[in-house]
N, C-alpha and C positions, 0 to 999 in steps of 0.2 A: 347180297343179291346175286343169284346165279346168272341172271341176264343183266349184268350191270356194267359191262365193259363194251363200249362202242368201238369196234376194231376196224381200222383201215390200214392198208399196206401201200398207199400211194400218196405222194405229195399232193396237195390241193392246188390245182392250176388256176383257180379263180376264187373270188370271194364267196360265192354261193356254196362252194364245196368245202369251206373252212370249218374249223372246229371251234364251236362257241363256248366262251366261259364268261361268268358274270357274278356280280355280287348284288344285283338289284339296281344299283345306281350306276355302276360302271360295267361296260362290256368289252370283251376282247375276242376278236376273230383271228385265228392263227392259220395261215396258209402260205403258199410259196413252195420252195423246194429245198433240197439239202444245201445248195450253193447260197440261196438268198431266202431267208425266212421273212414273210411279210406279216407284220403285227398291226392289225386294224383296231383302233380304239374308239369307244363311245362313252359319253356321259349323258345321262337321260335328260338333263335340262339344257343341253346345247340345242337350242331351238330357235330358228329365225323368227323375226317379227316381234310381237309383244302385245300387250293389251290394246284393244281397239274400240272404237265407237261403232256399235251395230245398230244404232237406232235408225229405223226406216219410216219416215213420215207417211201417214196414211195407210200403213200396213194392214191394220185391222179392217179399215173400210174396204180395201181390196179383197180381203178374205170374205167379208159379208157379201160382196158382189158375186164372187164365185160361188158361194153357198146357194144363192138364189138361182143361179144358172143350173147347178147340179140338181137342185130340188125340182126344177122344171124339165129335167132330163136333157139339157142342152150341153152334153158332156164335151163334145168336140169343140163347140163354140167356147166353152169355158177354158179348155186347154189353150186354144189359140189367143184368147183374151189374156190369159195368164202370161203367155210368151211375150205379148206386146206390152203388158203393164207391170210386170214384175222384174224388169231388167235391173233395176237399182236395189232389189231386195235380197240378192244372193251375194255372199262374200266368198272369198278364197282364203284359206288359212295357209300359213307359211310352213316350211318343211323342217322336220328333225334333221340334225346334221351330225356327221361323224366328227371325231376329235382329231383325226389325222392318222398317219401310218408311220411306223418305224420299220425301215428295211435293214435287215441284218445280214451282211455279206460275210459268211463264215468260212467258205472254202472257195478255191478256184473252181475251174471247170473240171470236176473230178467224177469218176465213176463211183457208185455207192452200191451197197448191198444190204439186205436184211432190214429194209426200211419198215417201221411200224409206227403208226399214229393212233395211240389208244387213249380214249377218253373215259376215265373212270367216273361214272355217273354217281356213284355213292359218295365219293370223296370230293368230286368237283375238281379234278386234276387232269391235265392233258400231259402226256408223256410222248415224246417223239425219240425213237431210237433208230440207229443206222450204223453202218460200218463203211469205212474208207480205207482201202488197203489193209483189210483185216483189223484195223484199229476201231474200237467201238466209241461212239459219241452219243450223247443224250441231250435232250432239251426238255425242260419241265415248266409248266405254266399253271397258275391259278389266280383267281381274283378274290381277295379276302373281304368278306363283309365286316368282320370285327375290326380290321385295320384300314378299311376303305383304300386298299392298294392293289394294283396289279403287280404280281410277283413272278419273276422268271429266273430260272437257272439254266444257263446255256453252256454246253461244253464246247470249248475252242480248240483249234490246232495251234500249238505254240510256234510252229514253223511257218504259219501263215497269218498275216495281220488280219484281224477281224475289224471290219468297218461298219458303221451304223449311220443312218441318215433319217432325219424326220422330214415328213412331207405333208403339206396341207395347203389348200387355198386359204385366203384371207388371214395370213399371218402378219401380225403387227411388229413383233420383234422377237429375237432369239438371243439368249445369252448362255454361253457354255464356259465352264471353267473346271480345272483339274482340282481334285480333292486328295486327301491323304491316301485313300485306297481306291481311287477311280475317277469318276466324272460326274459333274452335276450339270443338267441342262434345264433351262426354263424357257418356255415358249408362251408368249402372249398372243392370243388370237381372238378373232371376232366373227360373229355369224354374218351370212351374206345379206340379211335384211334385219334391220333393227339395231339395237344398241348393246345386245348381250355380248359379254366377253368371257373368256375362260383362260386359265393358266394350266398348262400341261408341264409338269415337273418330273424329271427323271433323274434318279441317282443310280450309279453303277459302282459295284464293289467288284474287284478283280485281283488276281495275283499277278497280273502283267502290268505293263506300262501303258498309261492312258494319255491321250492328247486329243484336243477338240478344237473347233472353230465356231464362230457365231453364224455359220450358215445352216446349223442344224445337223452337223455331222461330227463324229468322233471315231477314233480308231483305238484298238488295243493290240499290243504286240507282246509276244512271249507269254501269252495268257493260256491257261488250261481251262479256265472257267470265267463266266461273268454272271454275277447276281444283279438283276436289274429291277428296280422298284419304280412304279409310276403312280403319281397322284394327279388327279384332275379336279379342279375347283372352278365353279362358274359364278359369274356375278349374280345370277338368279338366286343363288343360295348364300353367297358370301361376297359382298362388294369389295372386301379387302383382298380377295383371291389368294387366301393364305393356304398354300399347299404344304408348308413346313409342318403344320400340326399333324398331318398324316405321314409325311415322310420320316418324322421322328420315330414312327413305329418300326421302320427298317433297322433301327439300332438293336432291336431284339434279335435280329438275325433271321436268315431265310428259314432255317429248320424250325424255329419257335413259331414264326408266322404260319408256316405250313401246318404245324400241329394244331394251332388255334383255328385255322380255317377248316381243317378236316373234321375237327370236333363240332364246330358250328354247323357245317354243311351236312354232314352225315346224320346228325341228330334229327334233321327233317326228313332227309331221303330215306332212311332206314325204318321209318315208322310204319311204312307199308311196302308191300312187294307183291308181285304177280309172277308166277312160274307156270307156264303152259306147255303141255306135251312132256313126254318122257325126255330125260336128259340124253342128248345126242352129241358127244364130244367132237366128232368129226364135223358136224354142221356148225356147232357153236364155235369152233376154231376158225371158221371162215370169216372173212371180213363182211361188214354190212353191205358193201357194194356187190360182193360176190353172191351174197344171199338174195339180194334184190334181183340181180340178174338171173339167178336160178328160177325164181318165181315167174319172172317175165318170159323166160324161154320155155318153161314146161308148165302147161296149164294144170297138170296133175300133181305138181310138186306142192308139198306142204312144209310150213315152217312156223309151228306155234311158238317156238322160242323167239322168233323175230318179233312176234306180236307182243310178247312179254317185254322185250327190249324197247319197243316203241312206247309202251305204257311208261316204263321207267324213264325214258328220254323225255316224254312229255312232262313228267314231274320235274326232272332235272331243269328243263328249260324255264319253268315258272319259278323255281327256287332261285335260278340264276338271274331272272329279270324282274322279280317282284318280291320285295321284302317289306316288312311292316313299316319301315322308315323311308320308303322310296315312292316314286310314282308307280302306277301300274304299268304292266307290259303293254307296249304299243303294237302296231301292226307287225312289226319285226322284232318284238320283244324288247331288248335294249340295244340290239345290233343294227347297224345301218351303214351303207357304203357311200361315201362322198357327201357333197353339199346338198344335192337334191335326191331325196329318197323316193322310191315308188309309192304313189298315193301319199306322199309327204310323211310316211311312217307315223301317221297321226292316230287318233283314237276314233275309229269308226264305230258309232254306237247303234247302228242298225243290224248288227249281229256280232261283229268282229271283236270288239272289246269284251263283250259278254262271253263269247265263246272261249276267250283266253282263260276264263275262270270256271268253266263248266266242270272241270275235273277236280278242282281244288278240295271241295268238301269231301267227296267220295274217296279221293286218294289220300286224305288225312294230312294234307299240307295247308290246312285252312288259315295259318297265319299269313300265307302269301296274299290272302284276300285283304288284309289290313291296308295295303297300298291302295286298293280300289276304293275302300270305304273312306279313307282319308281324302282321297282325290275327290270323291263325290261331295263330301261335306265342306272341305276347305276351298275347292276350286270351282266345281260345277254348281254348287248351291248358290253362292253369290252371283256367279255369272249368269245362271239360269233365272234367277229372280230379276235380274236387270232386264233380260230379253223379254220375260213375261210381262213386266211392268211397262217397258217402253214400247214394244211392238204389238203385244196382245192386249194391252190395257187390262191386265189381269193380275191378281195376286198368285202366289205359288211360285213354282219353278218349272222351267221347260228346257229341254236339251234336244237339239236336232241331230242330224246323222253324223256330223264330225265335230271333234272337239280337240283342244290342245292344252298345254300346261298353263295358259294365260287366262283360262276361264271363258273361252269362246263357246257360245251355246246357240248361236243364231242359225237361221237357214243358210245353206251354202251350196255352191256349185251349179245349181239349176233347179228345174222343177222337181226333180226326184229328191232334192233336198228339203222340199216342203213336207217334212215328216217330223212332227214334234213329239215323237214317242221314245227318244233315246233315254231320257231320264226316267220315265216310267218303267222301261224295261230293266234298267239298272236296279230299281227297287227290289226286284225279284231276288237279286243276289243277297241283299241284306236280310230278306225274309227267309230264304233258304239257309243262310248262316244261323238264324235263330232256330229254324226247324231242326237242324243237325245238332246244335249245341244245347238248346233249351235255355239259353242265357238271356234272362229278362233285363239284366243290367245293360247288356249290349243293345237289346231291343229299344230301351228307353233312352240311353245316353248316346248312342251312335246311330241307330237306324231310324228312330221315330220321326225326327224333324224332316229328313229328306223324303220319307214316305208320305208324311202328311202334306208337305208342300207340293209334292207331285200330284197327289189326289186333288188338293185344292185347286190347282191350276185347271184341271179338266172339269171340275164343277163350274168354273167361271166361263170356260170357252165353249162348252158343249151347247147345242141348240136343238130345238124341237123340230122334227120332221113332220110331214103332212099327216102321218098316221099316229102322231103322238109319241113316237120313239125319240129317244135322246141320241143325237148324232155327234160324231167327231168330224173334223175336217174343215177345208179340203186337206187331204192327205194322200198318201200313196201306199201301194203294197211294195215295199222297198225295191227300188231299181227296176221293177217290172212294169209292163203296160198291157192294155187290152186294146182291142180293135173296134173302131167305130167307122162307119161309112160316111164319106163326104156326100151330102144330099145333092150337090151340084155336079160333081164329077163322077160319082159312083166309086171313087177310089177308097181303099181301106187305109185308114190312118191310125197311128198308135196314139193312145192317151194314157198319160201317167196318173193324172189327178182324179180323185173321186171323193165321196164322203163315206165315212164308216166302212172302209175295207175290212175284211175279216180279221187281219192282224190288229188293226186298231181296236176292234170289239174284244179280241182276246186280251191284248195287253192292258187296255184301260179297264175292262171288266175285272180282270184278275188283280190289277192294282187296287181297285175299289174294294175287292174282297180282302186283300192283304191289309188294307188300312183298317177296315171294319174289325177284322180279327185282332189287329194290334190294339185298337181302342178297346175291344172287349177284355184284353189282357191288362192294359194300363189304365183305362178309364180317365183319360186327360181331357178330351174335347168331345163330349157326347152330342153337342149341337151339330158339329161338322159330320160326325159319324152318321146322324140321321139324314142329313142332306145327301151324303154320298150313297147311302143305302137306297134312298128314294130314287135317285138318278140311275143307279145300278139296275134296279128292278124295271126300268123303262128302256134299257138299251137293247138294240137288235140282238137276235139270236143267231148262232151259226146255222148256215143253210147248206143243203145238199143240191147239187146241180143235175143237169140233164144227163150227164154220163155217170151219175152215181158218185161223183167226186165232191169233196168239200169245196164249196164256192170260195174264190179268192177275193171277190168284190161283192158289193151289196146286191148287184144284179148278176145274172149268169152270162157275163160278157164273153165274147169270143177271145181266146187267148192269142196275143200277138206273137209271143215266143213261148210255145208249149214246153220247151226244154230249158226254160230259164234257170240260171244258177241258184237264185233264191227260191225257197219254198216257204215264203213268209207265213202263209196261213196254216202251216204245220206247227207253228209256235205252240198251239194249244195241246199238242201231243208231247213235244219236247222242244224247249226246256220246261215249259209249263206242264201242268198235269190236269188240264181241263177236259181232255179227251183221254179216257181210259177204258178199261173193260166194263166199267159201270155205265158207259155211254155207248152201247154197242153200234148204234146206227152211225154215229160220228166216227167211231173206231174203224168201221168198214170203209166209210167214205174217205178217210185220210189215206187209207191204203190204196184206194183207187187213184187218189191225187198223185201219190208217190210213183205208182206204176206208170201213170201217164207221163210224168216228168222224166222218168228214166227211159221210156220207150222213145222220147224225143231228144235224147242226148243230155239230159240233166246230170248233175254231179260231175261236170267236167272241170271244176276247180277243186283244189285240195280241201278248203274249208267246206265247200258245198257237199263233197263226198263224205266228209267227216260228219256233217249234220245228218245225212241220209243214214249213216250207220247207227247213230243215236236213235233215229226214228224207227229203224227196223228192230232195234233192241227193245223199244217201248211196245212195239207190236209183237214182241216175243218170237220173232222170226230168226232163229239161229242161222239158218242157211243164208238169208239175206244179209245178216251181219257178216258172216264169213266171206261171201262173195264180194261185198263192198269193202271190207278190210283189205282183200286181195287187190281190188281196183285201186284203192288208196295207195297201197305200197307200190304197185307196178306202174301206175299212171301219174301219180302226183307226189312222188317222194324222190328227193335228190339223193345221190350216192352217199352222202353223209347223214341221211335220215331226216334232214330238214324238209318241210312241206314246200311243195312247188305249186304256186297259184296257177300259172307262173307269172312273175318271178317269185322268189321266196317270200312267203307270208306265213307267219308263225301260228295263226289260229287253226290251220289244219292239223298241226301237231297236237294242239291242246284239245281240239274237238275230237280227234282220233283217240287220245288218251281217255277222254270222258266216256267215249262209246265203249271202250274195252271195260271200263268200270261198270257201265250199264249192263253189259252182257253177263257180268259176273254177280251183280247185286243191284236190286232196286228196292226203294222204300217209299215211293210216292203214293201208294194206294193203301196207307195205314197198315201195311204188312211188310215184313222184310222178306223179299223174294230171293232165294239162293239159286244161282245159275239159271236165270230166267231166259236167256237168249244165247246160250253157248253154241258156237258153230259145231256141226256134227263131227268134224274131223278132230276136234280137241277132246279126246277121250280121257286124258289125264292132266292133272294139274293141281295147283293150290294157289291160294292167296291169303295174305295176312294183313291185318291192320286197316282194312277198308272200313269206311264209315257209313252208318245208316242214320236216317233221321230218327230223332228220339235220343240222341247222344249214346249210340251203341256202336261199339267197334266189333267187326266181324272177321273171323278167319275161317277157312274151309279148305278141305282137300277131297279129291275124287280120283278114282282110277277105273279104267275100262268102262267109263260112262256112268259110274255109280258113285253117289256121295258117300264119303267114308267118315269124315269127321267135321264137326262144326263147333266153333267156340264163339261165344257171345260175351263181350266185355262191356260192362256198364255199371250202373248203380246196383250193387250186390243185392240180389233177391228180387230185382225188378223183372216183371213178367212182360214178354214181348210176343207178338204174334208172328209166326214165321211160316212162310210158304216154301216147301221143299220141292225139288224138281220131279219127284215121283212119289207114289204112295210107298212108304218104307217104314220098317220097324225101327224105332228109336230107343236105344238103351239109356234109361234115365236111372242112375243109381242102381243099376243091376235089373231094372224092371223094364219089360217091353211096353212101349206105347206106340200107337199107330196114328197116322194122319187121319183127320176127319174126312168126310166125303167132300168137303170144300177144298181139300189139299192143304189145309193149315193146321198148325199145332201151336200150342202155347209153351214156350220155353223160358228158362230163367237165366238172367245174366249171371256171369261169374262161373260158368260151367262149360266144360267141353263135352259134347255129345258124340257118340259113336253110332254107327248104323249097320244093320244086318242086310 
């Protein structure tokens, strides 16, 4: 990968500017300085709390009361009634926690030169190089998925004692002892809430003399290097807390573990690549922070290569925080600082968890989705069934807007948490995986039950409105509110709750479509299929409001916050495909919605801006894509390229990577569109290994704004419809063919096409 090294030339002075490494289950953040390196560790199941009782007596009766109020258009009264009567209906989940820090004091207060902190995205290796008094030192770090170990090799100064100390709150006991070639340290710790425990075990191999104490510190003297291996095991996965089974892998030696790690990591990372713009060695030699600063300082500056790097970094972060045998990436991937994380670093299912996986299929790293699907089936399915049965008096599965590793699926945090659509939205990821792969075994054995149970839940809780339409709710348009006037005071008040907001209509309607199509393929439960189809036909339609915008709620209410960060009713454009060029009125209306949001300050968080870029890509607005990519990089990106919500929240990185894929290739309209939304300033570039629905892998190159080559890999001889960016002559086996008047052409997989 030409744009595969994330270069920095400054030590990281805080955790948010650290360099992230991970193997899915274990994360490492490297920061600090030459004198003291700080190594921050995470393990994905170190999570406070535990399973809990979420039964709320009378929950469904209260919902029925609210429904009656809304059907009588008593919206403000319903909101106030809910505040007064739902106090005991909302829970709070506990936080994901860090596994502690290791401080490595390697030098005294010295001057240093030539500092480089380079993260190799393809290999998953961080290397730190610097000089002290013209003597060169290096530090190298990786986290191995095959070995389940954090591995480090640190250059030491034999004339200066190197000292290390472990630090964390809630430490129960520490034991340190010398070994034949170094140090072994074992730390037993517990979470702030609940009974979860974990063991942090560290083994050091060195050519110097080692000594340690039971306060979590040890020293090395006369050493030129230290190889450090860390295993973290939690009681969530292993009640015996056996770290030895992983530390045994250290006996292979650092170099062997490194080779195995690189082979595993690069096999996924190098499957696809994006290279934008002509090669510019002078620019690509600059650090990421310098390139970001250049864009911020000069509105005319361009850096297509930085966009390529951002795409590859998005892949890197998901490969590092979500593998087939792990939990899915949370709000901060697998990385978090301290005992209490921002927003608990939980699973927000009203966009954030889903956005984490938007790029996975297109970027051809689809095995990372295995973590999400396993979590849905093994954790959310039983947890969501329990909430559906106990609180909604319904069969099926329901998930609200936050979740954790213990199966929490109930309403949480307040009225904005009265949103039972999280599980339904997650079904789209299973369906998309099927569309990309065509794998009917996956559809039947992995996806079917969760999709069916989600659809069944809504058939049981939907109710008939006054005009015969089948309604959902009370629900919300996530985290947003509309304005209602208090009849007594004349004051404008905000209201969160409603029935059948547009996002509900889109998500549930699309879920019903997905379920019916799944049944058409598998033919398992025709009775439920008929029931679902009948309700689907009676659901409200999307509506256009007085400004020509797509309405967010069932009525054309006044927006309380016109620049709100969520654009929930844009779901139908992206990530769903209910609004396309084949629905021109809705297609125009959603553009009005986006323009109104932006004119009022929308897109002010990283993930919100990333969503906007995907929406502009679906509207085939290359300029909009380019302008908002620039805004993402200059307003919502930290110097190490991590997304800044603020604070750091990883979904912006993932959503941004998805948007870059969408500007290069789209396949949601039953045609593979090449370069549908490329920014005007990206005249040259190439991509390889991107995926299209229908199990087709696509590579292409272009120069001076003209498509040059296109390769389609799939079932040999399979014909696919392709939409090229312009009418162009296609050389097929030496014969010229031309695009049709519709801009499409039928091409065959297994060939590379050239263009005149």
